[in-house]
mmJSON file of the N, C-alpha and C atoms, coordinates in Angstrom:
{"data_MODEL":{"atom_site":{
"group_PDB":["ATOM","ATOM","ATOM","ATOM","ATOM","ATOM","ATOM","ATOM","ATOM","ATOM","ATOM","ATOM","ATOM","ATOM","ATOM","ATOM","ATOM","ATOM","ATOM","ATOM","ATOM","ATOM","ATOM","ATOM","ATOM","ATOM","ATOM","ATOM","ATOM","ATOM","ATOM","ATOM","ATOM","ATOM","ATOM","ATOM","ATOM","ATOM","ATOM","ATOM","ATOM","ATOM","ATOM","ATOM","ATOM","ATOM","ATOM","ATOM","ATOM","ATOM","ATOM","ATOM","ATOM","ATOM","ATOM","ATOM","ATOM","ATOM","ATOM","ATOM","ATOM","ATOM","ATOM","ATOM","ATOM","ATOM","ATOM","ATOM","ATOM","ATOM","ATOM","ATOM","ATOM","ATOM","ATOM","ATOM","ATOM","ATOM","ATOM","ATOM","ATOM","ATOM","ATOM","ATOM","ATOM","ATOM","ATOM","ATOM","ATOM","ATOM","ATOM","ATOM","ATOM","ATOM","ATOM","ATOM","ATOM","ATOM","ATOM","ATOM","ATOM","ATOM","ATOM","ATOM","ATOM","ATOM","ATOM","ATOM","ATOM","ATOM","ATOM","ATOM","ATOM","ATOM","ATOM","ATOM","ATOM","ATOM","ATOM","ATOM","ATOM","ATOM","ATOM","ATOM","ATOM","ATOM","ATOM","ATOM","ATOM","ATOM","ATOM","ATOM","ATOM","ATOM","ATOM","ATOM","ATOM","ATOM","ATOM","ATOM","ATOM","ATOM","ATOM","ATOM","ATOM","ATOM","ATOM","ATOM","ATOM","ATOM","ATOM","ATOM","ATOM","ATOM","ATOM","ATOM","ATOM","ATOM","ATOM","ATOM","ATOM","ATOM","ATOM","ATOM","ATOM","ATOM","ATOM","ATOM","ATOM","ATOM","ATOM","ATOM","ATOM","ATOM","ATOM","ATOM","ATOM","ATOM","ATOM","ATOM","ATOM","ATOM","ATOM","ATOM","ATOM","ATOM","ATOM","ATOM","ATOM","ATOM","ATOM","ATOM","ATOM","ATOM","ATOM","ATOM","ATOM","ATOM","ATOM","ATOM","ATOM","ATOM","ATOM","ATOM","ATOM","ATOM","ATOM","ATOM","ATOM","ATOM"],
"id":[1,2,3,4,5,6,7,8,9,10,11,12,13,14,15,16,17,18,19,20,21,22,23,24,25,26,27,28,29,30,31,32,33,34,35,36,37,38,39,40,41,42,43,44,45,46,47,48,49,50,51,52,53,54,55,56,57,58,59,60,61,62,63,64,65,66,67,68,69,70,71,72,73,74,75,76,77,78,79,80,81,82,83,84,85,86,87,88,89,90,91,92,93,94,95,96,97,98,99,100,101,102,103,104,105,106,107,108,109,110,111,112,113,114,115,116,117,118,119,120,121,122,123,124,125,126,127,128,129,130,131,132,133,134,135,136,137,138,139,140,141,142,143,144,145,146,147,148,149,150,151,152,153,154,155,156,157,158,159,160,161,162,163,164,165,166,167,168,169,170,171,172,173,174,175,176,177,178,179,180,181,182,183,184,185,186,187,188,189,190,191,192,193,194,195,196,197,198,199,200,201,202,203,204,205,206,207,208,209,210],
"type_symbol":["N","C","C","N","C","C","N","C","C","N","C","C","N","C","C","N","C","C","N","C","C","N","C","C","N","C","C","N","C","C","N","C","C","N","C","C","N","C","C","N","C","C","N","C","C","N","C","C","N","C","C","N","C","C","N","C","C","N","C","C","N","C","C","N","C","C","N","C","C","N","C","C","N","C","C","N","C","C","N","C","C","N","C","C","N","C","C","N","C","C","N","C","C","N","C","C","N","C","C","N","C","C","N","C","C","N","C","C","N","C","C","N","C","C","N","C","C","N","C","C","N","C","C","N","C","C","N","C","C","N","C","C","N","C","C","N","C","C","N","C","C","N","C","C","N","C","C","N","C","C","N","C","C","N","C","C","N","C","C","N","C","C","N","C","C","N","C","C","N","C","C","N","C","C","N","C","C","N","C","C","N","C","C","N","C","C","N","C","C","N","C","C","N","C","C","N","C","C","N","C","C","N","C","C","N","C","C","N","C","C"],
"label_atom_id":["N","CA","C","N","CA","C","N","CA","C","N","CA","C","N","CA","C","N","CA","C","N","CA","C","N","CA","C","N","CA","C","N","CA","C","N","CA","C","N","CA","C","N","CA","C","N","CA","C","N","CA","C","N","CA","C","N","CA","C","N","CA","C","N","CA","C","N","CA","C","N","CA","C","N","CA","C","N","CA","C","N","CA","C","N","CA","C","N","CA","C","N","CA","C","N","CA","C","N","CA","C","N","CA","C","N","CA","C","N","CA","C","N","CA","C","N","CA","C","N","CA","C","N","CA","C","N","CA","C","N","CA","C","N","CA","C","N","CA","C","N","CA","C","N","CA","C","N","CA","C","N","CA","C","N","CA","C","N","CA","C","N","CA","C","N","CA","C","N","CA","C","N","CA","C","N","CA","C","N","CA","C","N","CA","C","N","CA","C","N","CA","C","N","CA","C","N","CA","C","N","CA","C","N","CA","C","N","CA","C","N","CA","C","N","CA","C","N","CA","C","N","CA","C","N","CA","C","N","CA","C","N","CA","C","N","CA","C","N","CA","C","N","CA","C"],
"label_alt_id":[null,null,null,null,null,null,null,null,null,null,null,null,null,null,null,null,null,null,null,null,null,null,null,null,null,null,null,null,null,null,null,null,null,null,null,null,null,null,null,null,null,null,null,null,null,null,null,null,null,null,null,null,null,null,null,null,null,null,null,null,null,null,null,null,null,null,null,null,null,null,null,null,null,null,null,null,null,null,null,null,null,null,null,null,null,null,null,null,null,null,null,null,null,null,null,null,null,null,null,null,null,null,null,null,null,null,null,null,null,null,null,null,null,null,null,null,null,null,null,null,null,null,null,null,null,null,null,null,null,null,null,null,null,null,null,null,null,null,null,null,null,null,null,null,null,null,null,null,null,null,null,null,null,null,null,null,null,null,null,null,null,null,null,null,null,null,null,null,null,null,null,null,null,null,null,null,null,null,null,null,null,null,null,null,null,null,null,null,null,null,null,null,null,null,null,null,null,null,null,null,null,null,null,null,null,null,null,null,null,null],
"label_comp_id":["MET","MET","MET","ASP","ASP","ASP","GLN","GLN","GLN","SER","SER","SER","LEU","LEU","LEU","ILE","ILE","ILE","SER","SER","SER","SER","SER","SER","SER","SER","SER","PRO","PRO","PRO","ASP","ASP","ASP","VAL","VAL","VAL","LEU","LEU","LEU","GLY","GLY","GLY","GLY","GLY","GLY","THR","THR","THR","PRO","PRO","PRO","VAL","VAL","VAL","PHE","PHE","PHE","ALA","ALA","ALA","GLY","GLY","GLY","THR","THR","THR","ARG","ARG","ARG","VAL","VAL","VAL","PRO","PRO","PRO","VAL","VAL","VAL","GLN","GLN","GLN","THR","THR","THR","LEU","LEU","LEU","PHE","PHE","PHE","ASP","ASP","ASP","TYR","TYR","TYR","LEU","LEU","LEU","GLU","GLU","GLU","GLY","GLY","GLY","GLY","GLY","GLY","GLU","GLU","GLU","THR","THR","THR","ILE","ILE","ILE","ASP","ASP","ASP","ASP","ASP","ASP","PHE","PHE","PHE","LEU","LEU","LEU","GLU","GLU","GLU","GLY","GLY","GLY","PHE","PHE","PHE","PRO","PRO","PRO","SER","SER","SER","VAL","VAL","VAL","THR","THR","THR","ARG","ARG","ARG","GLU","GLU","GLU","GLN","GLN","GLN","VAL","VAL","VAL","ILE","ILE","ILE","SER","SER","SER","VAL","VAL","VAL","LEU","LEU","LEU","GLU","GLU","GLU","GLN","GLN","GLN","ALA","ALA","ALA","ARG","ARG","ARG","ASP","ASP","ASP","ARG","ARG","ARG","MET","MET","MET","VAL","VAL","VAL","LYS","LYS","LYS","SER","SER","SER","ALA","ALA","ALA","ALA","ALA","ALA"],
"label_asym_id":["A","A","A","A","A","A","A","A","A","A","A","A","A","A","A","A","A","A","A","A","A","A","A","A","A","A","A","A","A","A","A","A","A","A","A","A","A","A","A","A","A","A","A","A","A","A","A","A","A","A","A","A","A","A","A","A","A","A","A","A","A","A","A","A","A","A","A","A","A","A","A","A","A","A","A","A","A","A","A","A","A","A","A","A","A","A","A","A","A","A","A","A","A","A","A","A","A","A","A","A","A","A","A","A","A","A","A","A","A","A","A","A","A","A","A","A","A","A","A","A","A","A","A","A","A","A","A","A","A","A","A","A","A","A","A","A","A","A","A","A","A","A","A","A","A","A","A","A","A","A","A","A","A","A","A","A","A","A","A","A","A","A","A","A","A","A","A","A","A","A","A","A","A","A","A","A","A","A","A","A","A","A","A","A","A","A","A","A","A","A","A","A","A","A","A","A","A","A","A","A","A","A","A","A","A","A","A","A","A","A"],
"label_entity_id":["1","1","1","1","1","1","1","1","1","1","1","1","1","1","1","1","1","1","1","1","1","1","1","1","1","1","1","1","1","1","1","1","1","1","1","1","1","1","1","1","1","1","1","1","1","1","1","1","1","1","1","1","1","1","1","1","1","1","1","1","1","1","1","1","1","1","1","1","1","1","1","1","1","1","1","1","1","1","1","1","1","1","1","1","1","1","1","1","1","1","1","1","1","1","1","1","1","1","1","1","1","1","1","1","1","1","1","1","1","1","1","1","1","1","1","1","1","1","1","1","1","1","1","1","1","1","1","1","1","1","1","1","1","1","1","1","1","1","1","1","1","1","1","1","1","1","1","1","1","1","1","1","1","1","1","1","1","1","1","1","1","1","1","1","1","1","1","1","1","1","1","1","1","1","1","1","1","1","1","1","1","1","1","1","1","1","1","1","1","1","1","1","1","1","1","1","1","1","1","1","1","1","1","1","1","1","1","1","1","1"],
"label_seq_id":[1,1,1,2,2,2,3,3,3,4,4,4,5,5,5,6,6,6,7,7,7,8,8,8,9,9,9,10,10,10,11,11,11,12,12,12,13,13,13,14,14,14,15,15,15,16,16,16,17,17,17,18,18,18,19,19,19,20,20,20,21,21,21,22,22,22,23,23,23,24,24,24,25,25,25,26,26,26,27,27,27,28,28,28,29,29,29,30,30,30,31,31,31,32,32,32,33,33,33,34,34,34,35,35,35,36,36,36,37,37,37,38,38,38,39,39,39,40,40,40,41,41,41,42,42,42,43,43,43,44,44,44,45,45,45,46,46,46,47,47,47,48,48,48,49,49,49,50,50,50,51,51,51,52,52,52,53,53,53,54,54,54,55,55,55,56,56,56,57,57,57,58,58,58,59,59,59,60,60,60,61,61,61,62,62,62,63,63,63,64,64,64,65,65,65,66,66,66,67,67,67,68,68,68,69,69,69,70,70,70],
"pdbx_PDB_ins_code":[null,null,null,null,null,null,null,null,null,null,null,null,null,null,null,null,null,null,null,null,null,null,null,null,null,null,null,null,null,null,null,null,null,null,null,null,null,null,null,null,null,null,null,null,null,null,null,null,null,null,null,null,null,null,null,null,null,null,null,null,null,null,null,null,null,null,null,null,null,null,null,null,null,null,null,null,null,null,null,null,null,null,null,null,null,null,null,null,null,null,null,null,null,null,null,null,null,null,null,null,null,null,null,null,null,null,null,null,null,null,null,null,null,null,null,null,null,null,null,null,null,null,null,null,null,null,null,null,null,null,null,null,null,null,null,null,null,null,null,null,null,null,null,null,null,null,null,null,null,null,null,null,null,null,null,null,null,null,null,null,null,null,null,null,null,null,null,null,null,null,null,null,null,null,null,null,null,null,null,null,null,null,null,null,null,null,null,null,null,null,null,null,null,null,null,null,null,null,null,null,null,null,null,null,null,null,null,null,null,null],
"Cartn_x":[-39.357,-38.69,-39.008,-38.655,-39.246,-38.484,-38.932,-38.418,-37.343,-37.778,-36.788,-35.638,-35.491,-34.132,-33.321,-33.982,-33.385,-33.986,-32.608,-33.278,-32.527,-33.393,-32.232,-32.719,-31.517,-31.976,-30.727,-31.443,-30.381,-29.065,-29.073,-28.041,-26.959,-27.461,-26.456,-26.14,-25.147,-24.536,-25.454,-25.744,-26.606,-28.251,-29.047,-29.904,-30.031,-28.829,-28.388,-29.021,-29.963,-30.273,-29.466,-29.25,-28.265,-29.05,-28.614,-28.624,-29.198,-30.33,-30.59,-29.721,-29.592,-28.199,-26.856,-26.766,-25.665,-25.0,-23.986,-23.572,-23.558,-23.764,-23.362,-24.605,-24.462,-25.219,-25.568,-26.874,-27.685,-26.857,-26.683,-26.266,-24.839,-24.183,-22.745,-22.617,-24.205,-24.313,-24.455,-25.316,-25.734,-24.385,-23.216,-22.349,-21.49,-21.408,-20.486,-20.886,-22.341,-22.724,-22.5,-22.741,-22.691,-21.118,-20.167,-18.918,-18.393,-19.145,-18.72,-18.447,-18.519,-18.047,-19.434,-19.032,-20.115,-20.546,-21.73,-22.688,-21.418,-20.762,-19.715,-18.868,-18.085,-17.35,-18.063,-19.238,-19.557,-19.492,-20.039,-20.226,-19.292,-17.782,-16.61,-15.824,-16.181,-15.815,-16.938,-17.902,-19.005,-19.397,-18.681,-19.227,-20.391,-20.747,-21.98,-23.322,-23.441,-24.598,-24.647,-25.697,-26.176,-26.221,-25.95,-26.404,-28.034,-28.919,-29.982,-30.694,-30.137,-30.322,-30.18,-28.904,-28.715,-29.693,-30.224,-30.834,-32.18,-32.769,-33.96,-34.256,-33.246,-33.033,-33.066,-32.619,-32.301,-33.811,-34.104,-35.646,-36.677,-36.695,-37.667,-37.279,-36.089,-36.048,-36.247,-36.376,-36.654,-38.184,-38.688,-39.927,-41.021,-40.037,-40.633,-40.356,-39.302,-39.069,-40.002,-40.421,-41.643,-42.32,-43.067,-44.451,-44.535,-43.311,-43.359,-43.493,-42.926,-42.686,-44.139,-44.88,-46.139,-47.534],
"Cartn_y":[127.877,128.013,129.054,128.457,129.135,130.717,131.717,133.098,133.243,132.822,133.043,132.308,131.236,130.718,131.165,131.879,132.37,133.965,134.794,135.954,136.564,137.328,137.797,139.464,140.057,141.446,142.214,143.115,143.761,144.453,144.305,145.039,143.973,142.773,141.643,140.628,141.068,140.091,140.022,141.547,141.388,140.635,140.456,139.685,138.182,137.783,136.164,135.774,134.5,134.025,133.351,134.059,133.863,133.166,132.56,132.003,133.193,133.384,134.596,134.661,136.242,136.527,136.53,136.226,135.883,136.488,136.236,136.636,135.238,134.076,132.862,132.221,132.407,131.785,130.38,130.265,128.821,128.167,128.401,127.731,126.973,127.512,126.862,125.893,125.378,124.239,123.572,123.402,122.473,122.582,123.59,122.763,122.246,122.196,121.67,120.241,119.921,118.358,117.739,118.755,118.105,117.998,118.555,118.231,117.011,116.263,115.299,115.842,116.852,117.538,117.116,117.269,116.883,118.098,117.985,119.337,119.835,118.917,119.408,120.264,119.706,120.431,121.909,122.204,123.216,123.878,123.586,124.25,124.997,124.151,124.51,125.663,125.73,127.008,128.136,127.841,129.082,128.868,129.039,128.967,130.125,131.304,132.073,131.122,129.842,129.275,128.306,128.179,126.998,125.939,124.593,123.141,123.521,123.648,124.039,124.619,125.807,126.256,125.399,124.894,123.654,122.742,121.815,120.874,121.499,122.724,123.117,123.332,123.931,124.003,122.765,121.561,120.464,119.862,120.09,119.193,120.07,121.258,121.858,121.876,121.522,121.452,120.052,118.946,117.79,117.571,118.153,118.532,118.799,119.904,120.779,119.432,118.929,117.987,116.818,116.062,115.236,115.528,117.053,117.165,117.452,117.793,118.546,117.034,115.868,114.498,113.603,114.264,113.519,113.999],
"Cartn_z":[151.195,151.918,153.16,154.312,155.492,155.507,155.538,155.37,156.421,157.61,159.281,158.905,157.617,158.1,156.625,155.529,154.532,154.355,153.841,153.536,152.201,151.674,150.298,150.475,150.274,150.146,149.391,148.481,147.323,148.081,149.479,150.28,150.448,150.721,150.922,149.785,149.454,148.178,147.0,146.743,145.391,145.602,146.474,146.695,146.764,146.728,146.574,148.077,148.397,149.168,150.11,151.345,152.396,153.477,154.636,155.955,156.859,156.813,158.114,158.799,158.993,159.931,159.256,158.444,157.716,156.301,155.695,154.608,153.884,154.247,153.665,152.69,151.523,150.188,150.728,150.609,150.92,149.741,148.632,147.645,147.989,148.732,149.656,149.927,150.608,151.462,150.454,149.333,148.267,147.353,147.382,146.716,147.263,148.409,149.486,149.501,149.657,149.92,148.535,147.602,145.94,145.779,146.288,146.333,147.008,147.851,148.759,150.081,150.44,151.559,152.903,153.946,155.197,155.549,156.256,157.243,158.111,158.733,159.44,158.837,157.766,157.286,156.534,156.327,155.918,157.27,158.125,159.566,160.035,159.979,160.076,159.21,158.126,157.224,157.222,157.92,158.12,159.457,160.675,162.006,162.272,161.248,161.66,161.535,160.822,160.268,161.518,162.094,162.723,162.518,162.993,162.454,162.603,163.273,163.269,161.945,161.553,160.368,159.032,159.075,158.035,157.749,158.963,158.896,158.708,158.831,158.554,157.215,156.474,155.019,154.526,154.665,154.13,154.32,155.35,155.667,154.581,154.731,153.733,152.285,152.152,150.253,150.395,150.798,151.021,150.92,151.912,151.775,150.212,149.663,148.421,147.476,147.552,146.266,146.291,147.827,147.927,147.552,147.791,147.076,145.539,145.182,143.739,142.764,143.564,142.654,143.047,143.797,144.092,143.511],
"occupancy":[1.0,1.0,1.0,1.0,1.0,1.0,1.0,1.0,1.0,1.0,1.0,1.0,1.0,1.0,1.0,1.0,1.0,1.0,1.0,1.0,1.0,1.0,1.0,1.0,1.0,1.0,1.0,1.0,1.0,1.0,1.0,1.0,1.0,1.0,1.0,1.0,1.0,1.0,1.0,1.0,1.0,1.0,1.0,1.0,1.0,1.0,1.0,1.0,1.0,1.0,1.0,1.0,1.0,1.0,1.0,1.0,1.0,1.0,1.0,1.0,1.0,1.0,1.0,1.0,1.0,1.0,1.0,1.0,1.0,1.0,1.0,1.0,1.0,1.0,1.0,1.0,1.0,1.0,1.0,1.0,1.0,1.0,1.0,1.0,1.0,1.0,1.0,1.0,1.0,1.0,1.0,1.0,1.0,1.0,1.0,1.0,1.0,1.0,1.0,1.0,1.0,1.0,1.0,1.0,1.0,1.0,1.0,1.0,1.0,1.0,1.0,1.0,1.0,1.0,1.0,1.0,1.0,1.0,1.0,1.0,1.0,1.0,1.0,1.0,1.0,1.0,1.0,1.0,1.0,1.0,1.0,1.0,1.0,1.0,1.0,1.0,1.0,1.0,1.0,1.0,1.0,1.0,1.0,1.0,1.0,1.0,1.0,1.0,1.0,1.0,1.0,1.0,1.0,1.0,1.0,1.0,1.0,1.0,1.0,1.0,1.0,1.0,1.0,1.0,1.0,1.0,1.0,1.0,1.0,1.0,1.0,1.0,1.0,1.0,1.0,1.0,1.0,1.0,1.0,1.0,1.0,1.0,1.0,1.0,1.0,1.0,1.0,1.0,1.0,1.0,1.0,1.0,1.0,1.0,1.0,1.0,1.0,1.0,1.0,1.0,1.0,1.0,1.0,1.0,1.0,1.0,1.0,1.0,1.0,1.0],
"B_iso_or_equiv":[0.0,0.0,0.0,0.0,0.0,0.0,0.0,0.0,0.0,0.0,0.0,0.0,0.0,0.0,0.0,0.0,0.0,0.0,0.0,0.0,0.0,0.0,0.0,0.0,0.0,0.0,0.0,0.0,0.0,0.0,0.0,0.0,0.0,0.0,0.0,0.0,0.0,0.0,0.0,0.0,0.0,0.0,0.0,0.0,0.0,0.0,0.0,0.0,0.0,0.0,0.0,0.0,0.0,0.0,0.0,0.0,0.0,0.0,0.0,0.0,0.0,0.0,0.0,0.0,0.0,0.0,0.0,0.0,0.0,0.0,0.0,0.0,0.0,0.0,0.0,0.0,0.0,0.0,0.0,0.0,0.0,0.0,0.0,0.0,0.0,0.0,0.0,0.0,0.0,0.0,0.0,0.0,0.0,0.0,0.0,0.0,0.0,0.0,0.0,0.0,0.0,0.0,0.0,0.0,0.0,0.0,0.0,0.0,0.0,0.0,0.0,0.0,0.0,0.0,0.0,0.0,0.0,0.0,0.0,0.0,0.0,0.0,0.0,0.0,0.0,0.0,0.0,0.0,0.0,0.0,0.0,0.0,0.0,0.0,0.0,0.0,0.0,0.0,0.0,0.0,0.0,0.0,0.0,0.0,0.0,0.0,0.0,0.0,0.0,0.0,0.0,0.0,0.0,0.0,0.0,0.0,0.0,0.0,0.0,0.0,0.0,0.0,0.0,0.0,0.0,0.0,0.0,0.0,0.0,0.0,0.0,0.0,0.0,0.0,0.0,0.0,0.0,0.0,0.0,0.0,0.0,0.0,0.0,0.0,0.0,0.0,0.0,0.0,0.0,0.0,0.0,0.0,0.0,0.0,0.0,0.0,0.0,0.0,0.0,0.0,0.0,0.0,0.0,0.0,0.0,0.0,0.0,0.0,0.0,0.0],
"pdbx_formal_charge":[null,null,null,null,null,null,null,null,null,null,null,null,null,null,null,null,null,null,null,null,null,null,null,null,null,null,null,null,null,null,null,null,null,null,null,null,null,null,null,null,null,null,null,null,null,null,null,null,null,null,null,null,null,null,null,null,null,null,null,null,null,null,null,null,null,null,null,null,null,null,null,null,null,null,null,null,null,null,null,null,null,null,null,null,null,null,null,null,null,null,null,null,null,null,null,null,null,null,null,null,null,null,null,null,null,null,null,null,null,null,null,null,null,null,null,null,null,null,null,null,null,null,null,null,null,null,null,null,null,null,null,null,null,null,null,null,null,null,null,null,null,null,null,null,null,null,null,null,null,null,null,null,null,null,null,null,null,null,null,null,null,null,null,null,null,null,null,null,null,null,null,null,null,null,null,null,null,null,null,null,null,null,null,null,null,null,null,null,null,null,null,null,null,null,null,null,null,null,null,null,null,null,null,null,null,null,null,null,null,null],
"auth_seq_id":[1,1,1,2,2,2,3,3,3,4,4,4,5,5,5,6,6,6,7,7,7,8,8,8,9,9,9,10,10,10,11,11,11,12,12,12,13,13,13,14,14,14,15,15,15,16,16,16,17,17,17,18,18,18,19,19,19,20,20,20,21,21,21,22,22,22,23,23,23,24,24,24,25,25,25,26,26,26,27,27,27,28,28,28,29,29,29,30,30,30,31,31,31,32,32,32,33,33,33,34,34,34,35,35,35,36,36,36,37,37,37,38,38,38,39,39,39,40,40,40,41,41,41,42,42,42,43,43,43,44,44,44,45,45,45,46,46,46,47,47,47,48,48,48,49,49,49,50,50,50,51,51,51,52,52,52,53,53,53,54,54,54,55,55,55,56,56,56,57,57,57,58,58,58,59,59,59,60,60,60,61,61,61,62,62,62,63,63,63,64,64,64,65,65,65,66,66,66,67,67,67,68,68,68,69,69,69,70,70,70],
"auth_comp_id":["MET","MET","MET","ASP","ASP","ASP","GLN","GLN","GLN","SER","SER","SER","LEU","LEU","LEU","ILE","ILE","ILE","SER","SER","SER","SER","SER","SER","SER","SER","SER","PRO","PRO","PRO","ASP","ASP","ASP","VAL","VAL","VAL","LEU","LEU","LEU","GLY","GLY","GLY","GLY","GLY","GLY","THR","THR","THR","PRO","PRO","PRO","VAL","VAL","VAL","PHE","PHE","PHE","ALA","ALA","ALA","GLY","GLY","GLY","THR","THR","THR","ARG","ARG","ARG","VAL","VAL","VAL","PRO","PRO","PRO","VAL","VAL","VAL","GLN","GLN","GLN","THR","THR","THR","LEU","LEU","LEU","PHE","PHE","PHE","ASP","ASP","ASP","TYR","TYR","TYR","LEU","LEU","LEU","GLU","GLU","GLU","GLY","GLY","GLY","GLY","GLY","GLY","GLU","GLU","GLU","THR","THR","THR","ILE","ILE","ILE","ASP","ASP","ASP","ASP","ASP","ASP","PHE","PHE","PHE","LEU","LEU","LEU","GLU","GLU","GLU","GLY","GLY","GLY","PHE","PHE","PHE","PRO","PRO","PRO","SER","SER","SER","VAL","VAL","VAL","THR","THR","THR","ARG","ARG","ARG","GLU","GLU","GLU","GLN","GLN","GLN","VAL","VAL","VAL","ILE","ILE","ILE","SER","SER","SER","VAL","VAL","VAL","LEU","LEU","LEU","GLU","GLU","GLU","GLN","GLN","GLN","ALA","ALA","ALA","ARG","ARG","ARG","ASP","ASP","ASP","ARG","ARG","ARG","MET","MET","MET","VAL","VAL","VAL","LYS","LYS","LYS","SER","SER","SER","ALA","ALA","ALA","ALA","ALA","ALA"],
"auth_asym_id":["A","A","A","A","A","A","A","A","A","A","A","A","A","A","A","A","A","A","A","A","A","A","A","A","A","A","A","A","A","A","A","A","A","A","A","A","A","A","A","A","A","A","A","A","A","A","A","A","A","A","A","A","A","A","A","A","A","A","A","A","A","A","A","A","A","A","A","A","A","A","A","A","A","A","A","A","A","A","A","A","A","A","A","A","A","A","A","A","A","A","A","A","A","A","A","A","A","A","A","A","A","A","A","A","A","A","A","A","A","A","A","A","A","A","A","A","A","A","A","A","A","A","A","A","A","A","A","A","A","A","A","A","A","A","A","A","A","A","A","A","A","A","A","A","A","A","A","A","A","A","A","A","A","A","A","A","A","A","A","A","A","A","A","A","A","A","A","A","A","A","A","A","A","A","A","A","A","A","A","A","A","A","A","A","A","A","A","A","A","A","A","A","A","A","A","A","A","A","A","A","A","A","A","A","A","A","A","A","A","A"],
"auth_atom_id":["N","CA","C","N","CA","C","N","CA","C","N","CA","C","N","CA","C","N","CA","C","N","CA","C","N","CA","C","N","CA","C","N","CA","C","N","CA","C","N","CA","C","N","CA","C","N","CA","C","N","CA","C","N","CA","C","N","CA","C","N","CA","C","N","CA","C","N","CA","C","N","CA","C","N","CA","C","N","CA","C","N","CA","C","N","CA","C","N","CA","C","N","CA","C","N","CA","C","N","CA","C","N","CA","C","N","CA","C","N","CA","C","N","CA","C","N","CA","C","N","CA","C","N","CA","C","N","CA","C","N","CA","C","N","CA","C","N","CA","C","N","CA","C","N","CA","C","N","CA","C","N","CA","C","N","CA","C","N","CA","C","N","CA","C","N","CA","C","N","CA","C","N","CA","C","N","CA","C","N","CA","C","N","CA","C","N","CA","C","N","CA","C","N","CA","C","N","CA","C","N","CA","C","N","CA","C","N","CA","C","N","CA","C","N","CA","C","N","CA","C","N","CA","C","N","CA","C","N","CA","C","N","CA","C","N","CA","C","N","CA","C","N","CA","C"],
"pdbx_PDB_model_num":[1,1,1,1,1,1,1,1,1,1,1,1,1,1,1,1,1,1,1,1,1,1,1,1,1,1,1,1,1,1,1,1,1,1,1,1,1,1,1,1,1,1,1,1,1,1,1,1,1,1,1,1,1,1,1,1,1,1,1,1,1,1,1,1,1,1,1,1,1,1,1,1,1,1,1,1,1,1,1,1,1,1,1,1,1,1,1,1,1,1,1,1,1,1,1,1,1,1,1,1,1,1,1,1,1,1,1,1,1,1,1,1,1,1,1,1,1,1,1,1,1,1,1,1,1,1,1,1,1,1,1,1,1,1,1,1,1,1,1,1,1,1,1,1,1,1,1,1,1,1,1,1,1,1,1,1,1,1,1,1,1,1,1,1,1,1,1,1,1,1,1,1,1,1,1,1,1,1,1,1,1,1,1,1,1,1,1,1,1,1,1,1,1,1,1,1,1,1,1,1,1,1,1,1,1,1,1,1,1,1]
}}}
């Protein structure tokens, strides 16, 4: 993942990967989506995360999955 999108620091949530510039764990996005919620639902709950960050993280995750399956 692009380090400008995600950060991890022992000082922020014990090193849990979060959206850069926030305290929102990236895992929370995937939990929302797995639970049937939409990106808009996630953004409403976490206004410190931008739509661009969400889309970029999802695109990078997709690209990694496609590359690993090839």
